[in-house]
N, C-alpha and C positions, 0 to 999 in steps of 0.2 A: 327546454331542449337546447343543447349547446350547439355551437357552429359545426362541430365534428360529427353531431348526431343528425344534422339536417340532410334529408335526401338530396342527391344531385338532381339538377333540373332534367326531368324526363317525364314523358306522359305514361311511361310503363311502370311495372313493378320491379325495380331494380335495387339489389342490396349493395352494401358497402364494398363488396368484392366483385361487383360487375355482373353478378348473376341475375338473369331476368326470369321472373315467374311467368310461365305460359299456361300452367296446368292448375285448375282450381278444383279442389275437393270440398264438397259441401256435405256435412254430416246432418242427417235429418232427425236422428233420435239416438239416444244412448241405450234405449231398450233393445233386447235381443231375444230371439226364440231359442238360441242355443247357449251353452255355458262353457265355451272352449277354455281350457285351463290356462292357456297363454294369453287370454284376453279378459275374461269375465270372472268375477267371484261366483261361488256356486249359487248364492242367492240372487245374483244379478245385481246390476247398478240401481241406485235410487231412481224411481220413475220421475221424470220432469212433468210438472203440470202442463196441460196442453197449451195454456196461454203463454207459457215460457218458450215453447218450441217456435222455430221460425215458421211463419204462415206461408201459404202459397205466394201471396203478394210480396212478402219480404224476401223470399228466396229469389223471386224473379227480379225484384229491385236490385239486389246485391249482384246477381248475375249480369244484369243490364250494365251496372257500373263497371264490373270487372271486364266485360267484353268491349263496351263502347269507349271507356276511358282508360282502361289499364292494359289493354292488349292481351287479355286472356284468350287462348285459342282452343281450349277444351275444358269441358266440365264433367266431373265425375260425381254422382250422388252415392253417398255411403251412410254408414251408421257408426256404432250399434248395427242395427239391421233396418235398412230403409224400407223393406216390405211391411213393416209394422205400421207405416203410414197409409191409411186408407185413401189419402189424397195424392198418392205417388204419381198415378197416371196424369192427374191434373197439373201437377208440378212439371212433369216432363212436357206435356202439351203446351203449357204456358211458356216455358222456355223456348220451345221449338217454334211457337207462333211468332216469337220476337226475334229469333235468331235462326233462320231456315238452314243456314249452312254450318252451324256449330256442332261439332261431335259431342254427344251426350251419352255418357257411359254410366253403368251402375255396378256396384260391387255389392254382393248379396250372399247369404249362406244358402240361398235356394229354397228355404222352407216357405211354401206357399206360391213359389214362382210358377208351378205347373198351371195354376188357374189364371195367372196374371200376365204371362209372357206375351200372349197375343195382344192384349190390351195395351201393354207398354210399347210394343213395336208399333201399334197403330197410333199411339200418342206421339211417337217421334223418337224413341230411344234408339241410339245408334248400335250399341253393343254392350256385352255384359261380362263380368267376371264373377265366378262362383267359387267361394271358399270351400275346399274339400281336401282334407289331409290324407285320407286313406279310403279305399273301397272295401276294407275288411270291416264287416258290420260290427263285430265285437270291439275292435280297436276304435271305430268311429264313436261308439257309445261311450267308451272310456275317456276318449279326448274331449268330446262335446258335452258329456253327462246327459245326453238325450239319444234315444234310440230312434233316429229319424233318417237314416241313410236312404231308404227307398224314396222318401219325399224329395231329398236333394237330387237324386238321380232323375226323378220324374221332372223336376224343375229344369235340369240341364237339357233333357230331351225336349221339353217344351220350348226352351229358348232356341235350340237348333231348328225346330219346326217353324218357329216364328220368324226366322231369318236373322236373329240377333247375333250375327257373326262379325268377327271371330269370337266364339265363346271361349274365354280363357278359364282355366282352373288355377286357383292360387292354393298352394299346399305349404303349410308351415312345417319346417324340418324339426322333428322331435325324436328323442332317443327311442321311443317305443315304436315309431313308424319308419325309422330309417331302413330296417330290413325289408319293408314292403314298398319301397320307392320304385323298384322296377315294375312292380305289379301295377302301381298307379300310373306310371308312365305308359305301359303297354294298353291300359284301359283307355287312357286319354287319346293315345295315338290311333287306336282302332276306331274311335268315335269321331275323329277329326277335331279334337280339342287342343288347344294350345296350353301346355302346362308350364307353369312358373313355381319352382320351389323357392321358399323364402327362409332365410335365416331367422330364428326367433329373436326378438328384441326385449329389452327390460321395460316392457310396457304392460306387463300383466298386472291385474288388480290385486292379486294375492301376494305379489312381490316375492316369488319363489325363483325367478330367473337368476341363474349364475353363469359365469364364464365356463365353469367346469362341466355344466350339463348342455352347453351349446352344441348343437350339430351344425358343423360348418359346411360351407361350400365344398372344401376339399373332402370332408367326410362323405358327402354325397357322391362326388366324383369317383372316390375310391370304391364306394359300394357299388355304383353302377358299372364301374369299369371291370368288375369281376366277371360280368357276362356280356358287356357291350363295349364298343369303341366310341369314344367321345372326342370330337375335334372342335377346338374353340373357334368361333367366327366373329367375335366381337359383339357390338351393339347395333341395332337397327338405326338408333339416333344417339348422339353423344350424351343426351340428357336422359335417355331411358335407363331405368333402374336395373333392368335384366340384361345380364350378359348371356350370350347365346352359344350353344353347342350343337353340333350335328351328331346325332346318335345313330350308329349303325348297330342293328340288333340282328344276330344270326337267326333269331326265331321270328323276325319281322319281315315287312315288305322290303323290296330291294332299294326303295328311295330312303334316304336318311330322315330322321325325325328332328325338327328343331325344338330343342328344349331350352328354356330360360331359367336362370338361377339369380335370385336377388340376394347378394351377399352383403346385407346391410351392416353387419358387424365386422366381418373379417376382410372385406374388400370394398371399403367405403366408396360411394359415388357422391359424397356431399359436394365435392367441388364443381359438379355439373348439375346440381339440383335445381329444378325449375318449377317446384310446386309451392302452392299456398293453400291454406285450409281455413274453412270456417267451421267452427265446432258446433255441437247441438245448441250451445248457450249463445250462439251468434257472435262469438268473438273470432278475430283472425289470428291464426297461429302460423307463422312462416316456417317453423321447424318442429318436427315431432318431439325433439329432445329438449326443447327450450320452453319454459313457462311464460316467455314474453308474449303477451297477447294485447290486442286492442278491442274494445266492445263496439262492434259495428252496429249491431241491432238496437243498442241504446241510442246511437246517433239517428237511426231510422225512426225509432219511436218517439224521439224528441222533436221530430220534424226537420231534421237536418237535411241539407241539400246534397245532391249527387257529388258536387265538388267537395264537400266537407267529408263524405264517406271516402272518396278517393284519396284525399290528402291524408287521412288517418291510416288508410291501408298502405300508402306509400311510406309513411313514417315508420310503421312497424316492420315493414319489409326491409328498409334501409338498415335496420339494427340487426338483421339476421345474422347469426354467428356462422363461423366458417364450417363447423360441423361437430359432430359429437366426439367425445374422447375415445381412447382405445378400450379394449375389452376390460382391462384391470382398473381403469379409472372412470369408466362411464358412469354417470349419475342418472338415475331414472327420474323422469319428470314427476310432478305431483299427481297428475292424472293419467290414468291408464288408456290404452288404445281405444277401448270401448267408449270412453268418455270424450276423447279427443276427436275420433273419426279417422278412418283409414286413409 
């Protein structure tokens, strides 16, 4: 490592542009119970042998280092689909026992959540995000290649009943679902859910993403604007990926609804990014669009110390690039979203 590549003296995860990582995403599996076209191939990703996945103790160790030595302030468990892990409740409970005040969130497709939401809440989960692109059953089956919409809705209802609030819904913007955006917004509003629309990214396993088929933030605002009035109100936090709009709907309640839009491709927020990710393979990936990683679980399994883990994590973070290229120049990373972790 050259002098220019050395991290600046700091106990935190700081990159060469001065951005500090506070938000840790830990992907627990690259397996999934759905086959969403913008993420998974139809046959799914190759299953990882169980011994290659992060164990409960390894997840806890990495979170300990992240929180205690690197200043991480929030942890989100992702996949693939994290609910495929039968030990998910134990992972949550172990983290919670060591870090009582740490926000622990979960991103899930909701399949199987109905029977596990209460247990996850009891284990110490703080809140939950559910991926749901449409509440039209036919469209749902088309996008996910599975006819499981009732199971997702049951999972959302169970999360609400278990108090895992705010329950957020993540909806990827797609050409076939754009005309149903208002339907999804009203469905979420009426159930007290926080909706976040997300621009699709070139992270699909089948490499079909193109700028020409991208549904942009502006496309969404134009579509919703035909029946609703939208007023921009900025972000809750400068590092938050979602820009917020107040939505006044003539067919809705008198109080406006707060809608979030994550415009990853057309209104980049890379300059304020505060995320760091651990992939299902146990590597740290500071940026979704960069293949620059460091193998942390290898250090753990070789008997490395917490200081060695922290130093390696700081080193790869220091190299984090400024951001991804524009629409016409962006280069997809080698691995898809499902293999990296959301």
